[in-house]
C-alpha positions as CSV (number, residue, x, y, z in Angstrom):
1,M,-12.0,-50.8,3.3
2,K,-9.3,-50.6,0.6
3,M,-11.9,-49.6,-2.0
4,K,-13.3,-46.9,0.3
5,L,-9.8,-45.4,0.9
6,T,-9.2,-45.5,-2.9
7,L,-12.5,-43.7,-3.5
8,F,-11.7,-41.2,-0.8
9,F,-8.3,-40.4,-2.4
10,L,-9.8,-40.1,-5.9
11,L,-12.5,-37.7,-4.6
12,T,-9.8,-35.7,-2.8
13,F,-7.6,-35.5,-5.9
14,F,-10.7,-34.5,-8.0
15,W,-11.5,-31.7,-5.5
16,I,-7.9,-30.4,-5.5
17,S,-7.8,-30.6,-9.3
18,V,-11.1,-28.6,-9.6
19,K,-9.8,-26.0,-7.1
20,C,-6.5,-25.7,-9.1
21,I,-8.3,-25.6,-12.5
22,H,-10.9,-23.1,-11.4
23,P,-9.5,-20.7,-8.8
24,H,-11.4,-17.6,-8.0
25,P,-11.0,-15.2,-10.9
26,L,-9.3,-12.6,-8.6
27,D,-6.9,-15.0,-6.9
28,P,-3.3,-14.0,-7.3
29,L,-1.2,-16.2,-9.6
30,T,-0.1,-19.4,-8.1
31,R,3.4,-20.8,-8.1
32,S,2.5,-23.3,-10.8
33,E,1.0,-20.5,-12.9
34,L,4.1,-18.3,-12.6
35,N,6.2,-21.3,-13.7
36,L,3.8,-21.8,-16.7
37,V,4.2,-18.1,-17.6
38,R,8.0,-18.5,-17.5
39,T,7.9,-21.6,-19.7
40,I,5.6,-20.2,-22.4
41,I,7.4,-16.9,-22.7
42,H,10.9,-18.5,-22.7
43,R,9.7,-20.8,-25.5
44,T,8.7,-17.8,-27.5
45,Y,11.6,-15.5,-26.8
46,Q,14.6,-17.8,-27.3
47,T,17.5,-16.5,-29.3
48,S,20.3,-18.5,-30.8
49,T,23.0,-16.4,-29.2
50,K,21.4,-15.8,-25.8
51,P,18.7,-18.4,-25.0
52,N,16.0,-17.1,-22.6
53,N,17.5,-13.5,-22.9
54,I,14.4,-12.0,-21.4
55,T,13.8,-10.5,-18.0
56,F,10.5,-10.3,-16.1
57,H,9.7,-7.1,-14.4
58,Y,6.0,-7.6,-13.7
59,I,3.9,-10.8,-13.7
60,G,0.4,-10.4,-12.3
61,L,-3.2,-11.3,-12.8
62,H,-4.8,-9.9,-15.9
63,E,-8.1,-9.3,-14.3
64,P,-11.3,-10.2,-16.2
65,D,-13.5,-7.3,-17.3
66,K,-15.6,-6.1,-14.5
67,P,-19.0,-6.8,-16.2
68,L,-17.9,-10.3,-17.0
69,L,-16.8,-10.9,-13.4
70,Q,-20.0,-9.4,-12.0
71,S,-22.1,-11.7,-14.2
72,W,-20.1,-14.7,-13.0
73,L,-20.6,-13.7,-9.4
74,S,-24.3,-13.2,-9.9
75,S,-24.7,-16.6,-11.6
76,N,-23.2,-18.3,-8.5
77,T,-26.5,-17.9,-6.7
78,K,-28.3,-19.7,-9.4
79,T,-28.7,-23.4,-10.1
80,K,-26.6,-23.3,-13.3
81,P,-23.7,-20.9,-12.6
82,L,-21.7,-19.5,-15.5
83,P,-18.1,-20.8,-16.1
84,P,-15.5,-18.5,-14.6
85,P,-13.9,-15.9,-16.9
86,P,-10.8,-16.9,-18.7
87,R,-7.7,-16.9,-16.5
88,R,-4.9,-14.7,-17.8
89,A,-1.6,-13.1,-16.8
90,F,-0.3,-9.7,-17.6
91,V,3.5,-9.5,-18.1
92,I,5.9,-6.6,-18.5
93,A,9.3,-7.9,-19.7
94,R,12.5,-6.6,-21.2
95,F,13.8,-8.2,-24.4
96,Q,16.7,-6.9,-26.5
97,N,16.5,-3.6,-24.5
98,Q,12.8,-3.1,-25.2
99,S,9.8,-3.2,-22.9
100,L,7.0,-5.6,-23.9
101,E,3.5,-5.8,-22.6
102,I,2.3,-9.4,-22.9
103,I,-1.0,-11.0,-22.2
104,L,-1.0,-14.8,-21.7
105,D,-4.0,-17.1,-21.6
106,F,-3.8,-20.1,-19.3
107,P,-6.5,-22.4,-20.7
108,S,-4.9,-22.3,-24.2
109,R,-1.3,-22.0,-22.7
110,S,-0.5,-19.3,-25.3
111,I,0.4,-15.6,-25.7
112,I,-2.7,-13.8,-27.0
113,S,-1.1,-10.3,-27.4
114,T,2.3,-8.6,-27.3
115,K,2.7,-4.9,-27.5
116,P,6.1,-3.2,-27.5
117,Y,6.1,-0.1,-25.3
118,K,6.9,3.1,-27.2
119,G,6.4,5.7,-24.6
120,H,8.6,7.3,-21.9
121,G,9.7,5.4,-18.8
122,Y,10.8,1.9,-17.9
123,P,9.3,-0.9,-15.8
124,M,9.8,-1.7,-12.2
125,L,13.4,-2.6,-11.1
126,T,14.0,-6.3,-10.3
127,F,15.9,-7.3,-7.2
128,N,18.4,-9.2,-9.3
129,E,19.5,-6.2,-11.4
130,Q,19.7,-4.0,-8.3
131,T,22.0,-6.6,-6.7
132,I,24.3,-6.8,-9.8
133,A,24.4,-3.1,-10.2
134,S,25.3,-2.6,-6.5
135,Q,28.3,-4.9,-6.9
136,L,29.9,-3.1,-9.9
137,P,31.8,-0.5,-7.9
138,F,33.8,-3.2,-6.1
139,S,35.7,-4.0,-9.4
140,Y,35.9,-0.3,-10.4
141,E,39.3,1.3,-9.8
142,P,38.2,4.9,-9.1
143,F,36.0,3.5,-6.3
144,H,39.0,1.7,-4.7
145,H,40.8,5.1,-4.8
146,S,37.8,6.8,-3.1
147,L,37.9,4.2,-0.3
148,N,41.7,4.5,0.1
149,K,41.4,8.3,0.3
150,R,39.0,7.9,3.2
151,G,40.9,5.1,4.9
152,L,38.0,2.7,4.6
153,N,38.2,-1.1,4.5
154,I,36.4,-2.4,1.4
155,S,35.3,-5.5,3.2
156,H,33.0,-3.4,5.4
157,V,31.3,-1.5,2.5
158,L,27.9,-2.2,1.1
159,C,26.2,-0.5,-1.8
160,A,22.6,-0.1,-3.1
161,A,21.0,1.0,-6.3
162,F,18.6,4.0,-6.4
163,T,16.3,5.4,-9.1
164,V,17.2,8.8,-10.5
165,G,13.9,10.1,-11.8
166,W,13.7,12.5,-14.8
167,F,14.8,16.1,-14.9
168,G,14.0,17.3,-18.4
169,E,16.3,15.1,-20.4
170,E,15.2,14.6,-24.0
171,K,16.6,11.1,-24.0
172,S,17.2,9.0,-20.9
173,K,18.7,5.6,-20.6
174,R,17.7,3.0,-18.0
175,T,20.1,4.1,-15.3
176,V,20.4,4.0,-11.5
177,K,22.8,5.6,-9.1
178,V,24.7,3.3,-6.8
179,K,25.5,4.8,-3.3
180,C,27.5,3.0,-0.6
181,Y,27.6,2.6,3.2
182,Y,30.0,1.6,5.8
183,K,28.8,-1.2,8.1
184,N,31.9,-1.7,10.4
185,G,30.7,-1.7,14.0
186,S,26.9,-1.6,13.3
187,A,24.3,-3.4,11.2
188,N,22.6,0.0,10.7
189,L,24.3,0.7,7.4
190,Y,21.8,3.4,6.2
191,V,23.0,5.8,8.8
192,R,26.6,5.5,7.7
193,P,26.7,6.8,4.1
194,L,29.8,7.5,2.0
195,E,28.6,10.9,1.2
196,G,29.7,12.4,-2.1
197,V,30.5,9.1,-3.8
198,A,28.2,7.7,-6.4
199,A,28.3,5.5,-9.5
200,V,25.9,5.7,-12.4
201,V,25.0,2.3,-13.8
202,D,23.3,1.6,-17.1
203,L,21.0,-1.4,-16.3
204,D,20.7,-2.6,-19.9
205,E,24.4,-2.6,-20.4
206,M,25.0,-3.4,-16.8
207,K,28.1,-1.3,-16.6
208,I,29.2,1.9,-14.8
209,V,28.7,4.9,-17.2
210,G,29.4,7.7,-14.7
211,Y,31.2,8.3,-11.4
212,S,31.6,11.1,-9.0
213,D,33.6,11.7,-5.8
214,R,33.1,15.3,-5.0
215,H,33.6,15.6,-1.2
216,V,35.5,13.9,1.5
217,I,33.0,14.0,4.4
218,P,33.4,12.0,7.6
219,V,31.4,8.8,7.7
220,P,29.1,9.0,10.7
221,K,30.2,6.8,13.6
222,G,28.7,3.4,14.4
223,E,28.4,4.0,18.1
224,G,24.8,4.3,19.2
225,T,23.3,3.1,15.9
226,E,22.8,-0.5,16.7
227,Y,19.1,-1.7,16.9
228,R,19.4,-5.5,17.2
229,A,18.1,-6.8,20.5
230,S,20.9,-9.3,20.8
231,K,23.5,-6.5,20.7
232,M,21.9,-4.2,23.2
233,K,23.5,-3.7,26.6
234,P,21.9,-2.6,29.9
235,P,20.3,-0.5,31.2
236,F,17.1,-1.5,29.4
237,G,13.7,0.1,29.5
238,P,10.9,0.8,29.8
239,K,9.9,-2.7,31.0
240,L,6.6,-3.9,29.5
241,K,4.6,-6.8,30.8
242,G,3.1,-9.2,28.4
243,I,-0.5,-9.1,27.4
244,A,-2.1,-12.4,26.5
245,V,-4.4,-12.6,23.4
246,S,-6.5,-15.7,23.6
247,Q,-9.4,-17.1,21.6
248,Q,-10.4,-20.3,23.3
249,H,-12.7,-21.4,20.4
250,G,-10.3,-20.4,17.6
251,P,-10.5,-17.5,15.1
252,G,-13.9,-16.0,14.3
253,F,-13.1,-15.8,10.6
254,S,-12.9,-18.5,7.9
255,F,-11.2,-18.9,4.5
256,Q,-12.4,-20.4,1.2
257,G,-9.3,-20.0,-0.9
258,H,-8.6,-16.3,-0.8
259,S,-12.1,-15.3,0.2
260,V,-12.5,-14.3,3.8
261,S,-15.7,-14.4,5.9
262,W,-15.9,-12.7,9.3
263,A,-18.8,-11.4,11.4
264,N,-21.0,-9.5,8.9
265,W,-18.2,-9.1,6.3
266,V,-17.1,-11.1,3.3
267,F,-14.2,-10.0,1.0
268,H,-11.4,-11.3,-1.2
269,L,-7.7,-10.9,-0.3
270,G,-5.3,-10.7,-3.3
271,F,-1.7,-9.9,-3.9
272,D,0.2,-8.0,-6.6
273,I,4.0,-7.7,-7.0
274,Q,3.6,-3.9,-7.4
275,A,0.8,-3.0,-5.1
276,G,1.1,-5.6,-2.4
277,P,-2.3,-6.4,-0.7
278,I,-5.5,-6.0,-2.7
279,I,-8.9,-6.1,-1.1
280,S,-11.8,-6.9,-3.5
281,L,-15.5,-7.7,-3.4
282,A,-16.1,-6.4,0.2
283,S,-19.7,-6.7,1.1
284,I,-21.5,-6.4,4.4
285,Y,-24.5,-8.3,5.7
286,D,-27.6,-6.1,6.4
287,L,-29.5,-7.8,9.2
288,E,-32.7,-5.9,8.4
289,K,-32.6,-6.6,4.7
290,Q,-31.3,-10.1,5.3
291,K,-28.7,-9.9,2.5
292,Y,-25.2,-8.9,1.7
293,R,-24.7,-5.5,0.2
294,Q,-21.8,-4.3,-1.9
295,V,-19.3,-1.7,-0.5
296,L,-15.9,-2.0,-2.2
297,Y,-15.2,-3.7,-5.5
298,K,-11.5,-3.2,-5.2
299,G,-9.0,-1.3,-3.2
300,F,-5.2,-1.1,-3.0
301,I,-2.2,1.3,-2.6
302,S,-1.6,2.5,-6.2
303,E,1.6,4.5,-5.4
304,V,3.9,5.8,-2.6
305,F,5.7,9.0,-3.7
306,V,8.7,10.0,-1.5
307,P,10.4,13.2,-2.6
308,Y,13.4,14.2,-0.5
309,Q,14.0,17.9,0.0
310,D,17.8,18.3,-0.6
311,P,18.5,20.0,-4.0
312,T,22.2,19.4,-4.0
313,E,24.1,17.4,-6.6
314,E,24.2,14.3,-4.3
315,W,20.5,14.3,-3.4
316,Y,18.3,16.2,-5.9
317,Y,17.2,13.1,-7.8
318,T,16.1,11.3,-4.6
319,T,12.4,11.3,-5.4
320,Y,11.2,7.7,-5.1
321,F,8.0,6.0,-6.4
322,D,8.0,3.0,-4.1
323,C,5.3,1.0,-5.9
324,G,6.1,1.7,-9.5
325,E,9.9,1.7,-9.2
326,Y,10.6,-0.8,-6.5
327,G,7.4,-2.9,-6.1
328,F,5.5,-2.8,-2.8
329,G,4.5,-6.4,-3.3
330,Q,8.0,-7.9,-4.0
331,S,9.3,-5.8,-1.1
332,M,6.9,-7.3,1.4
333,S,8.6,-8.8,4.5
334,S,7.9,-12.1,6.2
335,L,5.9,-11.2,9.3
336,Q,7.1,-12.3,12.7
337,P,4.6,-14.1,14.9
338,F,3.9,-12.4,18.3
339,T,5.6,-9.2,17.3
340,D,4.5,-8.1,13.8
341,C,1.2,-9.8,14.5
342,P,-0.5,-11.0,17.8
343,A,-0.7,-14.6,19.0
344,N,-4.1,-15.1,17.5
345,A,-3.1,-14.2,14.0
346,V,-3.3,-16.5,11.0
347,F,-0.6,-16.2,8.3
348,I,-0.8,-16.4,4.5
349,D,2.1,-16.8,2.0
350,A,2.5,-15.1,-1.3
351,Y,4.4,-15.6,-4.5
352,Y,5.9,-13.3,-7.0
353,S,8.2,-13.8,-10.0
354,S,11.9,-13.1,-10.0
355,S,13.7,-11.5,-13.0
356,D,14.2,-14.9,-14.6
357,G,10.5,-15.9,-14.0
358,T,11.2,-18.3,-11.1
359,P,8.6,-18.1,-8.4
360,V,9.7,-16.5,-5.1
361,K,7.8,-17.3,-1.9
362,I,7.2,-14.7,0.7
363,S,6.4,-16.8,3.9
364,N,3.9,-15.1,6.2
365,A,3.3,-12.3,3.7
366,F,0.0,-11.5,5.4
367,C,-1.5,-11.9,8.8
368,I,-5.2,-11.8,9.6
369,F,-6.4,-11.4,13.2
370,E,-9.2,-10.2,15.3
371,K,-8.3,-7.2,17.4
372,Y,-9.7,-6.1,20.7
373,A,-7.8,-3.4,22.5
374,G,-10.4,-2.3,25.0
375,D,-12.2,-0.1,22.4
376,I,-15.9,0.6,22.7
377,M,-18.3,-0.1,19.9
378,W,-21.1,1.9,21.5
379,R,-22.3,2.8,25.0
380,H,-24.7,4.8,27.0
381,T,-25.3,5.4,30.7
382,E,-28.8,6.7,31.6
383,I,-29.4,8.2,35.0
384,A,-32.5,10.3,34.2
385,L,-35.0,7.4,34.8
386,P,-36.5,7.4,38.3
387,N,-35.0,4.7,40.5
388,E,-33.0,3.2,37.7
389,V,-29.5,3.5,36.2
390,I,-28.9,1.9,32.8
391,T,-25.5,1.2,31.4
392,E,-25.2,-0.5,28.1
393,V,-21.7,-1.1,26.6
394,R,-20.6,-3.2,23.6
395,S,-16.9,-4.0,23.2
396,D,-15.5,-3.3,19.7
397,V,-13.8,-6.2,18.0
398,S,-12.5,-5.8,14.5
399,L,-10.7,-7.8,11.8
400,V,-7.3,-6.7,10.6
401,V,-5.4,-7.7,7.4
402,R,-1.8,-6.7,7.8
403,A,1.3,-6.6,5.5
404,V,4.7,-4.9,5.8
405,S,6.6,-3.6,2.8
406,T,10.3,-2.8,3.4
407,V,11.5,-0.6,0.6
408,G,15.2,-0.1,1.3
409,N,15.5,1.8,4.6
410,Y,11.8,2.4,5.3
411,D,9.2,-0.2,6.6
412,Y,5.6,0.5,5.8
413,V,3.0,-1.3,8.0
414,I,-0.2,-1.6,5.9
415,D,-3.5,-2.4,7.7
416,W,-7.0,-3.0,6.4
417,E,-9.4,-3.0,9.4
418,F,-13.0,-4.2,9.1
419,K,-15.5,-3.2,11.8
420,P,-18.9,-4.7,12.4
421,S,-20.4,-1.2,12.2
422,G,-19.7,-1.2,8.5
423,S,-16.6,1.0,8.6
424,I,-13.3,0.1,6.9
425,K,-10.3,1.7,8.4
426,L,-7.1,1.9,6.4
427,G,-3.9,2.5,8.2
428,V,-0.2,3.1,7.3
429,G,2.6,3.0,9.9
430,L,6.1,4.4,8.9
431,T,9.1,2.9,10.7
432,G,12.6,1.7,9.9
433,I,15.6,3.9,9.2
434,L,15.7,7.6,8.1
435,G,17.3,8.7,4.9
436,I,20.6,10.0,6.2
437,K,23.1,12.5,4.8
438,A,26.6,12.7,6.2
439,G,27.8,16.2,7.1
440,T,30.6,18.0,8.8
441,Y,28.6,19.3,11.8
442,T,28.5,18.0,15.3
443,N,26.3,20.7,16.9
444,T,23.6,23.0,15.6
445,D,25.6,26.0,16.7
446,E,28.0,25.3,13.8
447,I,25.3,25.4,11.1
448,K,25.3,28.6,9.1
449,E,23.5,27.4,6.0
450,D,20.4,25.3,5.0
451,I,21.3,21.7,5.6
452,Y,17.9,20.5,4.3
453,G,17.3,18.3,7.3
454,T,17.8,17.9,11.1
455,L,21.2,17.2,12.8
456,L,20.5,14.0,14.7
457,A,24.0,13.0,15.8
458,D,27.6,13.8,14.9
459,N,27.9,14.2,11.2
460,T,24.4,12.8,10.8
461,I,21.6,14.7,9.0
462,G,18.1,13.3,8.7
463,V,16.9,14.8,5.4
464,Y,13.4,16.5,5.2
465,H,11.0,14.5,3.0
466,D,7.4,13.6,2.2
467,H,5.4,10.4,2.0
468,F,2.4,10.5,-0.2
469,I,0.3,7.3,-0.2
470,T,-2.3,7.2,-2.9
471,Y,-5.2,4.6,-2.7
472,Y,-7.3,3.2,-5.5
473,L,-10.8,2.8,-4.1
474,D,-13.4,1.4,-6.5
475,L,-16.4,1.8,-4.3
476,D,-19.6,0.1,-5.5
477,V,-22.0,1.4,-2.8
478,D,-25.0,-0.9,-3.0
479,G,-24.3,-1.3,-6.7
480,E,-22.1,0.1,-9.4
481,A,-23.8,3.3,-10.3
482,N,-22.6,5.8,-7.8
483,S,-22.0,9.6,-7.5
484,F,-19.6,11.8,-5.6
485,V,-21.2,14.3,-3.2
486,K,-19.6,17.2,-1.3
487,S,-21.7,18.1,1.7
488,N,-20.4,21.5,2.3
489,L,-20.9,23.0,5.8
490,E,-21.9,26.7,5.2
491,T,-22.4,29.5,7.7
492,V,-25.9,31.2,7.5
493,R,-26.6,34.5,9.2
494,V,-30.0,34.5,11.0
495,K,-32.4,37.0,9.6
496,D,-35.3,36.2,12.0
497,H,-34.9,38.8,14.8
498,K,-37.2,36.7,17.1
499,T,-34.2,34.5,18.1
500,P,-31.1,35.8,19.9
501,R,-28.9,33.6,17.7
502,K,-27.1,35.4,14.9
503,S,-25.7,32.5,12.9
504,Y,-25.7,28.7,12.4
505,W,-24.2,26.3,9.9
506,T,-26.1,24.0,7.5
507,V,-25.3,21.4,4.9
508,V,-25.4,22.3,1.2
509,K,-24.9,19.3,-1.0
510,E,-23.1,19.4,-4.3
511,T,-23.0,16.5,-6.7
512,A,-20.0,16.3,-8.9
513,K,-21.1,15.9,-12.5
514,R,-17.6,15.7,-14.1
515,E,-14.1,14.9,-13.0
516,S,-13.1,18.5,-12.6
517,D,-15.9,18.9,-10.1
518,A,-14.5,16.2,-7.8
519,R,-10.9,17.4,-7.3
520,V,-10.6,18.3,-3.6
521,N,-7.9,19.5,-1.4
522,I,-9.1,18.6,2.1
523,G,-9.0,21.2,4.8
524,L,-9.6,24.2,2.6
525,K,-13.3,24.1,3.1
526,P,-15.4,22.4,5.8
527,S,-17.2,19.5,4.0
528,E,-18.1,15.9,4.2
529,L,-17.1,13.8,1.1
530,L,-19.4,10.9,0.2
531,V,-19.8,8.3,-2.5
532,V,-23.5,7.6,-2.8
533,N,-25.9,5.4,-4.8
534,P,-28.4,7.9,-6.1
535,N,-30.7,5.1,-7.1
536,K,-31.1,3.7,-3.6
537,K,-32.7,5.4,-0.6
538,T,-33.6,4.6,2.9
539,K,-37.1,4.3,4.1
540,V,-37.1,8.0,5.2
541,G,-35.7,9.1,1.9
542,N,-31.9,9.6,2.5
543,T,-29.5,8.5,-0.3
544,V,-27.4,5.5,0.8
545,G,-23.7,6.2,0.9
546,Y,-20.2,5.8,2.4
547,R,-18.3,8.8,3.7
548,L,-14.5,9.4,3.5
549,I,-13.2,10.5,6.9
550,P,-9.7,11.8,6.2
551,G,-6.7,11.2,8.4
552,S,-3.3,12.8,8.1
553,V,-3.7,15.3,5.2
554,V,-0.8,16.8,3.4
555,H,-0.5,18.9,0.3
556,P,2.6,19.1,-2.0
557,L,4.9,22.0,-1.2
558,L,7.0,21.7,-4.4
559,V,6.3,24.1,-7.2
560,S,4.1,22.6,-9.9
561,D,6.8,22.8,-12.7
562,D,9.4,21.0,-10.6
563,Y,10.2,17.7,-12.3
564,P,9.4,15.4,-9.4
565,Q,6.0,17.2,-9.0
566,I,5.3,16.8,-12.7
567,R,5.8,13.1,-12.3
568,G,3.8,13.1,-9.0
569,A,1.1,15.4,-10.1
570,F,-1.5,13.0,-8.8
571,T,-0.7,14.4,-5.3
572,N,-1.9,17.9,-6.4
573,Y,-5.3,17.0,-4.9
574,N,-6.1,14.8,-2.0
575,V,-9.2,13.4,-3.7
576,W,-9.9,12.7,-7.4
577,V,-12.8,10.8,-8.9
578,T,-12.7,9.1,-12.3
579,P,-15.1,6.8,-14.2
580,Y,-14.0,3.2,-13.9
581,N,-11.5,2.2,-16.5
582,K,-9.8,-1.1,-16.3
583,S,-6.5,0.3,-17.7
584,E,-6.3,3.1,-15.1
585,K,-4.7,1.4,-12.0
586,W,-1.4,3.1,-11.4
587,V,-1.6,6.8,-10.6
588,G,2.0,7.3,-11.6
589,G,1.7,5.4,-14.9
590,L,2.4,1.9,-16.0
591,F,6.2,2.6,-16.6
592,V,7.3,4.8,-13.7
593,D,11.1,4.6,-13.7
594,H,12.3,7.7,-15.6
595,S,8.7,8.6,-16.4
596,R,7.8,12.1,-17.5
597,G,4.4,12.6,-15.9
598,D,2.5,12.0,-19.2
599,D,0.7,8.9,-18.0
600,T,-0.7,9.8,-14.6
601,L,-4.0,10.4,-12.9
602,A,-3.6,14.1,-13.4
603,V,-3.4,13.5,-17.2
604,W,-6.2,11.1,-17.4
605,S,-8.5,13.4,-15.5
606,L,-8.0,16.2,-18.0
607,R,-10.6,14.4,-20.2
608,D,-13.1,15.7,-17.7
609,R,-15.4,12.7,-18.1
610,E,-18.9,12.4,-16.7
611,I,-19.0,10.8,-13.3
612,E,-22.5,11.3,-12.0
613,N,-24.5,8.1,-11.5
614,K,-21.6,6.1,-13.1
615,D,-19.3,3.3,-12.0
616,I,-16.6,5.5,-10.4
617,V,-13.3,5.2,-8.7
618,L,-12.2,7.3,-5.7
619,W,-8.5,8.2,-5.5
620,Y,-7.4,9.3,-2.1
621,T,-3.9,10.6,-1.0
622,M,-2.9,10.7,2.6
623,G,0.6,11.5,3.7
624,F,3.2,13.0,6.0
625,H,5.6,15.9,5.8
626,H,8.5,14.4,7.7
627,V,10.8,16.7,9.7
628,P,13.1,14.1,11.3
629,S,13.8,14.4,15.0
630,Q,16.4,12.8,17.3
631,E,13.7,10.4,18.6
632,D,13.6,9.0,15.0
633,F,17.3,7.9,15.3
634,P,18.8,5.3,15.0
635,V,15.6,3.5,14.2
636,M,12.3,5.3,14.0
637,P,9.3,4.5,16.3
638,T,6.2,3.9,14.2
639,L,4.5,7.1,12.9
640,S,0.9,6.2,12.1
641,G,-1.8,7.7,9.9
642,G,-4.9,6.5,8.1
643,F,-8.5,7.2,7.1
644,E,-11.9,5.7,7.3
645,L,-14.7,4.7,4.9
646,R,-17.8,5.0,7.1
647,P,-21.4,4.1,6.2
648,T,-23.6,7.1,6.0
649,N,-27.4,6.5,5.6
650,F,-26.4,3.1,4.3
651,F,-28.3,1.3,7.0
652,E,-31.8,2.1,8.3
653,S,-30.4,2.4,11.8
654,N,-27.4,1.4,14.0
655,P,-26.3,-1.9,12.4
656,V,-24.6,-3.2,15.6
657,L,-27.5,-2.4,17.9
658,K,-28.2,-6.1,18.5
659,T,-24.5,-7.1,18.5
660,K,-23.5,-8.8,21.7
661,S,-20.1,-8.4,23.3
662,P,-17.8,-11.5,23.2
663,K,-18.1,-14.0,26.0
664,S,-17.1,-12.7,29.4
665,M,-13.7,-13.6,30.9
666,H,-12.3,-13.5,34.4
667,C,-11.0,-10.2,35.4
668,P,-9.0,-10.4,38.7
669,N,-8.2,-6.7,38.8
670,C,-11.6,-5.4,38.1
671,T,-13.8,-4.0,40.9
672,S,-16.6,-6.3,39.6
673,Q,-15.8,-9.9,39.0
674,Y,-16.2,-10.0,35.3
675,Y,-15.8,-7.8,32.3
676,F,-16.6,-8.2,28.6
677,G,-13.5,-8.7,26.4
């Protein structure tokens, strides 16, 4: 018995060791790998005066080349699979006030390349330097004078660091502006700004290099701004009854590492400190062909551009890039069971690296759950048959991968929803606290000028702003060689006088041959936008494809030569298509802070490369023009948007025709005894 137990533990240890040595090539870096990166780089960049004087701004997976990964995936179906591609990390670090791009190889435990960055812009801000910068005003005498002038108690003041963009300066240091808030009487600090007071901090020197106190404006009151349930007082409402979510036989999905299998879908769930959730290798099982077929090689949010619309001295620079400047991944919040996610959710942790290279754990970073909210997959009632009524209905169950990124005042709810029909629905919910400007007004009747926002309460202005969310979507529809097709709906006047009809519309297809052909502003022309595989056809001859069904569409309203729009020129079109290039991941560039718009999707696309029947990437920007309303105050109900990737002639017929609804459950309030749910 003792020998059997020893053998069992040895086999278990061997299995764990194999899993640790050979993770999936797209798995995010583990805690031990992050520690190894830190050790190797610290060993290389020690100085005699300041040991380990290096800060880490990005540590992520250096993905293997796509052909190499595809070869490895294909070999897994054979008796002698290929070894996995080399596992490597990509690091952006600051050393002696210079940005470095470092590639590190795990098998050899060595740095294989280091490149000093010579261009414009700086890497993503770390939490640590934001925290240190936000504390500097408290030991700065002019700041004390500003508080005394306003009669404010310094113990109730909190400050935060904000990026300042670029506005034509020939040289720009790595600076942020520190703005402060008054929390006395409420935890909702963002709605109580100390308007007119700001410090400029040099992050490399970590000292205040500029300070302004231009106006004494009343701090908005704390009454009516509380949002914590424990602090609420009656009356309450509306009262909601609980809805039970139960899966008696457990979840219908399974994990193997970071690979997820559910219904007819398989995909890989990754994590990145800058992007947050990454979905890769999504394939769907074709029942008729009896095999999995490729849909999405890789998808993630590449950037979130949030320009505010107040051009005054205190606000003009407020034009954030939430991924490239602040990090959507490191800003992910721990999800709360039963509220952020339903009772049947399964949670997954994530790790990122702090500024000193120490791994930081985000507990419950993701949740995955099957969703059924009474939706219908398909149905039909037929009454035309003699003496017979047919009603066929299938309930629609989907699988949701969810994460929430809290970037300062805003919370972004990110959903990837997989449907058995083959659709992938991508959703973004905006909630949290508005960007608030303090003012002198208490009623709209007093306003005689443009205040660049909505008066929400006494001395409280919600500033107009935009949210542009740009997705990277490397669709490999039934293979890598794809094309982008615009199916334009065009009106035709009838020339045949034998019919009383005078017009109809028809579809005229246009295949984009170069990048310039694929730039689209949605809504200007009726069309359907598809990524197709021109080398694959259905039995009746249609080209297999996936269609982009847009959701909330916005176009930029800033003039094209405005500095924020130069940096955010990737929003000039809702849709771009580029040939796959491993280095082109971040639409705003690799070094976004203080960037100048010279390394963006809009610049890459000027090469006007061929994209017909190539491995292509679809870039899609959805968004919101946000005019704040009083209902958004003091905390904002979720504003949702999204879009869908829907199979179009991908299958021979309805792929869920033979799908059965889940097992019936008792329904005491239904007119019939049972329902399907």
